[in-house]
N, C-alpha and C positions, 0 to 999 in steps of 0.2 A: 487846540487849547482846551484844557479840561474845564468843564463847567463847575461853577461853585454850587454846593448843595443848597437847596431851598431852605427857607426858614423852618418849614415843617420837618424837613429831613434832619436838619441840625438839631431841632428839639427832640426828635425821636432818638437820635444818637445819644444825646445828653441823658435822656431818660433811661435808655438802655444801659449806659455806663453807670448811672446812679443805682439802677436795680442790681447790676452785677456787683457793685461796691457793697450794697446792702446785704447781698447774699453772702459775700465773703465775711463781712462783719458779724453776720448772724451765726457763723460757725463758732464764735467764741462763747464758751459756756457762761451762763449767768448764775449757775448753781454751784460750781466748783472752780477752784483755781487749778486748771489742768496742766500739769507739768510733764514735759518729756525729759526723761533722765536715764542715765546708765545705772543698772542695779549693782554694779561692782566696781565703782570708780573712785574709791577713797583716795585722797582726803576730800574730794568734791562731793560725791554722792554715793549712796548705796540703798538697797531696798529695806534696810533697817533704820534709815533716817539718821545716820551717824556722820554725814559729811557737812561741810559748811554751806554747800549749795542747798542741802536739805533744810538747814536752819534759815537760809535766806528765803526759800520757798515758804516756809511756815510764817516768816515775818511778813512777807508781802500778802500772803493769804489772810493773815489777821487784819492787816490794814484795809483789805478789800471786804472783810466780813464774810469770807468764804472758806470752806474746808479745802485742804489740798487733796487732789486726786492725781496719782501718777500713772503714766504709761512708761513701762520699762523696756529698754532696748539697748544693746551694747553700742557705745559711741564709736562705731567704726563705719565702714562703707555701708551706706543705706540707712543711716540713723535718721536723717531728716526726712527722707522719702517714706520711711515706714512709721513715722511718728507725727511730726508737725504737718507735713504735706498730705498725710493720710487722714487728717482731721481727727486724730485720736487724742490730741492734746493741743494746748494753745501757746505754750511758752517753753523755751529752753533757757534755763537760768544763767548759764555761762557760755557766751559766744563771742569770738573776736570781732571787733568792729570792722565793718566793710565786707563781710562775707556775703557772697551773692545768693546763697541758698536760702537765706532768711532776710527778714526786714529787721534791722537793728534798732533797739531803743537807744537812748543816750547811754553812754558808758557809766557804770556804777563803780568801777575800779580801774586803776592802771597799775600794772605790775611788770616785772622784769625778770629776765633770766639771771641765774645766780651761779656762783662758784661755791661748791661745797667741799670743805677740807677738814682734816682733824683740827679741833679747836686748840690743841696745845702743841701743834706741829710747826714746822718752819714756813708753812704757806699761809698761816693764819692772818697775815696782813696783806696778802696779795689782792689787788683790786682790779687788775686788767688781765686779759688773755695774752697780752704782749709782754708780761713780766718775765724776765729771763729765768727766774726760779722755776718756771713751768717747763722749761726746755728739757727734753729727754724723759719726761714723766709719762706714766700711763694714766690717761684721763678718760673717764667715762662720759659719753655724750649720746644723746638720742640722734640716730642717723637721720639726716635731712632737716634737722632743726636749724634755725638761724645761727646759733653759736658755732656750728660745724664749719661754716664759711670763715669765721674769725679764726678758728683753730687752724684751718688749712693755711690761711694767710700767714700765721705765726709759726708754721712748721710743727704743729702739735698733732697732726692727724696720723702720722706714721705709726705711732705707738698707741693711738687711742683705742679704747674698747667701745664699739658701737652697740647700741641697743635699739630694738625695733620701735618705729614711730607709731604705726597704726596697728593696734592689737585688740583682741577681745579680752577685756580685763578679767573676765571670769576664769580664764585659763593662763593668762600671762600678765605680769606686772613689771614693765621695764624700769619704772622709777624706783620701785621697791627693791628690785634686783640690783640696781645701780648703787643704792645706798648700802645695801647689805655687802656688796663687793668692796666698797670703800671701807666699811667697818672691818672686814676680814683681811684687809691689806692686799686684795687682788688688784686694786687700783690705788693711785696716789691722790686723786681728786675727782670730782664729778661736776659737770655743767648741766644744770637742770632748770626748767621753768619754775620761777619762784613760788607760784601758787601750789605747786606740787612739793617742792623742796622744803619750804618753810614749815608747813604743817607736818610733813612726814618726819622731819628732823625733830620738831618739837614733841611729837608723840612718842618717838621710839629711838632717837639717836642723839642723846644728850652730849655725847663726846664729839659731835661734829659741829661745824660752824657754817652758817649760810651767809655768803657775801654777795649782795646785789651788784651786778655788773653795770654800774652807772656811768663809767668813764670810757666806754668804747665810742670813738668818734667816727669810725668808718662804717659804711653799710655792710650788711643789713642791720636795721635797728634791732635792739634786743628788748625793747619795752613794747607792750601792747595794751590797748584799751579794751576792756571787757564789758560787753553789753548783755542784754537779754535778747533772744531771738524770737520773733513772732512771724506769722505767715505774711508774705507780701500782700498788701491790701488791708490788713487789720489795723488801720490808722487810728481808730478810736481807742482800741486796746493799747496800742503803742503810746498814745498821748497820756492815757491813764497811768501806765507804768512810768513814763517819763516824769509825770508829776510826783509820783510816789518816791522816785529816786531823788529828785530835787529836794523834796521836803524832809527826807529821812536819811540824807547822806551820812550824817554823824553816826547814826545807829548802824547803818550798813558797814561803815568803816570799823566800828567797834566789833561787830560780828567777825569780820575778816581778820582784823588784828588779833583778836583773841584766839582764832584758829591758827595763827602763825603766818598768815599771808603777808609777804613784804609789799607794802603799798608805796608807790612813788607818785610824784606830781604828774600832771598831764603831759609834760614834755620828757618824762623819763630821766631827768637828770638830778633829782634830789629825793630823799626819802620823805614821805608824807608824815607829818606829825599827827598822831592819833591819840585819843584818850580812851581808856577801857573802863 
């Protein structure tokens, strides 16, 4: 039978754990709001500060009374390992809730995959991927993304045009290519993550319409809650960011809405009313 540790040993373990926790927390800069970001990932971020995640970074830095400092790395394989886990920065502005590589803050937005179609065409009022009007059409989709499962279920994959999921945005832009192909008539529609589709259409594709896919009832889900990612163990920093999210949600929503991001409620079944 294993012996219980003595009181002295238990105290030593607790102190060691506390020291380790303190060492992790000490990695968070007190002089800069250090952001890990992709230098070529518009509409989210770029190294010229033109994305809505850049604007969110500036907003949070202002609230903290700190200047923004970026560590740039393409958001592909090795992003977290070479930025956050390498202690070169302290926060990733946009990260899906529940991802194991980071410790998530509370979510600051919920968004949804969308169907993008010509605004004046026969698909302008389609709201689900099971709509018969989509049958036999060539639809763009990011390979391996959740909507691809729905498309397969509804017999839409056979003629679909697939675009790469994980790329170095400095040399390849699947979302941009997808919308350009739709504009050119190479495809009939596109299925794309809303925080990409909404801003890109708003910025450069006024003839297209973005339709949030709110009415899909079968799995996988098409809405996701987006958080900030910090290092596991950075609990003090996480709590500080959670407090800022809670106290400034209206202003955060306004930044996202102005950029064109479709915002939905936490259950992904209704558009969120926002004011700009």
